[in-house]
N, C-alpha and C positions, 0 to 999 in steps of 0.2 A: 504494500500500500504506500502511495506517495504521501498521504496525509500523516503528519506526526501524531504521536500518541495513539496509534491504532492498536487495538488488541481484539482477539476473538476468543470465545469460550463457549461451552455447552452448559445448558441448564435443563433440568427435568421438570415437565409440566404434565400432570395427569398421565404418567406413563410414557409420554413423548419426550424425545431428546431434541431440544431446540438449540440451533447454533445462533449465537448472538455476536454481532459486529459492534464495536464501540470505538468512538473517536473523541479526542479532546478531554477536557476536565473542568469545564465551566460550571457555574452554579445552576444554570437553567438546564432542564432536561428536555430534549426533543426526541420523541420516540417515533420511528418511521416504519411504515408498513409498505412493502414494495408491491409492484404490479405483477400480473401473471407472467410466468416464464422468466422472472428476474430473481435476484437475491438481495439480501440486505446490503451487499457491497455496492449496490447502485448509488447509495447515498454518500459515497466518499467525496464527490465533488461538492455537495452541500456542506459536508463536514469541514472541508478546507476553508470555506467561507465563514463558518460559524464556530469553529472549535475553540477559539480564544475565549468566547463568552458563554459557550454552551457545551454540554455533553450530548453527543448524538449517538443514539442506540438504535440498531435495526436488526431484528431477528430474521432469519430465513423462515418463511411461512410454510405451513404444511405442504408436503409434496414438492418442495423447492429446495435447492441448494443442498446443504449438508444436514438439514433437519430430518430426523427420523420420526415420522408421524405414522403410528401403527393403526390408528382408527380409520375407518372408511367415511366417517362423518366429520364435519367441521362447521361450526355455527358461531353466532355472536357471543354466546357464553364462553366458547373456547377463546375467542379474541379477548374477552374480558379477563380470562385467567392468564393469558400470555402477557397482557399489559400490566396486570397487577404483579406478576412475577418479575417483570423488568423493573417496576417501581421498587419492589422489595430489594432487588439486587443493588439498586442505586441508592437505597435508603431515602427515597423521595416520596412526598405526600401526593404530588401531582406532576403533570407533564404537559408539554405541548404535543399534541397527537397529530401526526401528518401521514396521510396515505396517498399513494400514487396509483391511478388507474384502478385495477382490481382492489388494491389496498385501500383506496379512497372509499370504495363500496363497503369494505369491511369496517372502516371507521364510521361511516354513516349508520350502519346497522347496530354497532356496539355502543355508540355515544350515549343512548339512554341508560345503559347499564354502567357507564363510566363517568357520568356527568360530574360527580364529586371528585374525580381523580384527574380530570382534564381541565387545564386552564384555558386553552383555546384549541381549535381544530382547523387543520388546513387540508382541503380536499383537492388534490392536484390531478387534473385530467380525468375526472371520475367517469367510468364507463357504465353502460347499461341503460342510458336514458332514452334512446330511440325506441320506437314501438316494437320493432322486430326483436331487438335484444331483450326487452322486458318480457315479451311473450315467450321467447325461447328459454329465458332464465327463470321465469316466475310462474307462468300460466300453463306450461306444457304438462299434461297429466303424467303422473309417475309411471304408469304402465307404458306410455309412449316414450318417455325418457329412457326407461330401461331397455326398450326394444331398439331405440337408436344407438344406445351405448353398445349393445350386443352387435349391431350391424357395423358400427365403426370399428370395433375390435376385429371383426372377422372379414370385413370387406373394405379394408382401408383404401386399396387402389381405386375401387369404384367411387368412393367419396372424393378422392383427389380428382378423378376424371370429372365428376359432377362440378367441383369447384372451378376447374379449368373451363368447363362449358359455360358456367354462370358468368365468368369474367368475359369470355368471348361474346356473350349475348349482351354484355353491358349491365348485367343485374348484380354484379359484385365487383369490388375493386381489386386491383392487382395486389394491394397491401393485404386484403383479406386472403387471397390465394397464398401469398407468402406465409401468412400466419398459419394456415392449415398445413402447408407443406412442412413447415418447421415443427408444428405441434404433433404431426403424425409420423414424423421421420423415424422414430425408434419406439420400441415397446414401452420404455420408461416415459417418454414424452406423451405417448397416447394415453397411458394410465393417468398421468398428471392432468391432461386436458379433461378426461372423462370424470375424474374425481372432483375437480373444481366445478365443472359444469353441473354435475349431479347435485352438488351442495349449494348452488346459487340460490336455491329456494330459501335457504337460511339467511340470505342477505338481500331480502327484497327491498326495493327502493320505495320509501314511504315518506311523505311530507309531514304527516301528523306527529310522529315522535320528535322530529326536529323542530316543529312548530312549538312544542312545549319546552324546548331548551333555551335558556337565556345566555348560555356561554357563547363567547365569540366564535364565529364560524366564517371561514373564507374559502370560496370556490375559486380555483385558479385554472385557466385554460389557455392553451396556445392558439394564436390566430392561424397557425399553419398545421394544426393537428388534423391528420387525415383519418384517425381511428375513432374519434368521437364527434358528437355534434355540439359545438360550443353554444349554439342557440338553445338547444334543449336543456343544457346545464343551466344557462342563464335564466330560462323560464322557471326551472325548478327552484332555483335559489331566490328568485324574486319574492319578496314579502316575508321571508323567514326572519324571525327576530334576531337582531344583532349579527347580521350576515352581510358579508361583502362578496362581490363578484369582480374578479380581476381578469382582464384579457391581456395576455402578453403577445403583442402582434407578430413578433419575429420568432416565436418559439413554436416547435412542433409538439409531439406528444410528451416529450420529456424536456422541461426547461433546464437550461444549464444552471450550475451551482450558484453563480452570481445573481441571475435573474430570480431564482427561487429564494435565495437568502434575502433579497431586497423586499420581499413581501411579508417576511416573518418578523413580527415584533411583539 
């Protein structure tokens, strides 16, 4: 790691073994949850900008990185347990909670359980707001979800051909095709995709729980993000109490460390 004061270690949570990345040593604690297909190491650039005044901690989430997650389920209560374990390790009463992409979705779902442990929340490029994503992630019946999981496991090539055809027809983007190609490339990646997708129902996108929270919340999107709909995120954030919406016009799905650090206070 290029960032000074970097360490990593493992901690046990409900039988799972979580790898934790840690930078800096400042008084304020920023706890970061990474996006799908990533690891906690993603936040090294942010830590370079913040490590003098903050401690930045980022676990590898279930089915990602070096974390050993034995359960087939993952929900907001698991997120709560992971966050509280990180707070205990740092001997902190609360933290700034930051999530990127899938990690932002985890933050949104777990905030009602963590409102007394979170001083402010940052939701960076949160996914799942467009109608198709919400239907596939939340409303698809369990029997159909299990049937699709079986099909993807056993007919991976056919699904890749379908994705290629959808791109040729203009019904899906090239970035979507690259995502599926990467996610289905190996048995381990296929298992990760299917576990995460199957458990999205535990992280449904709902306004009402956030409407009841007065803690500061900030939605941050990149103007050049090709993976989410900034407009859908802005519509969702509008009217929530103590909530800001920030557009970073020159950023894509992942803002650089300096741009991200500039919005945290």
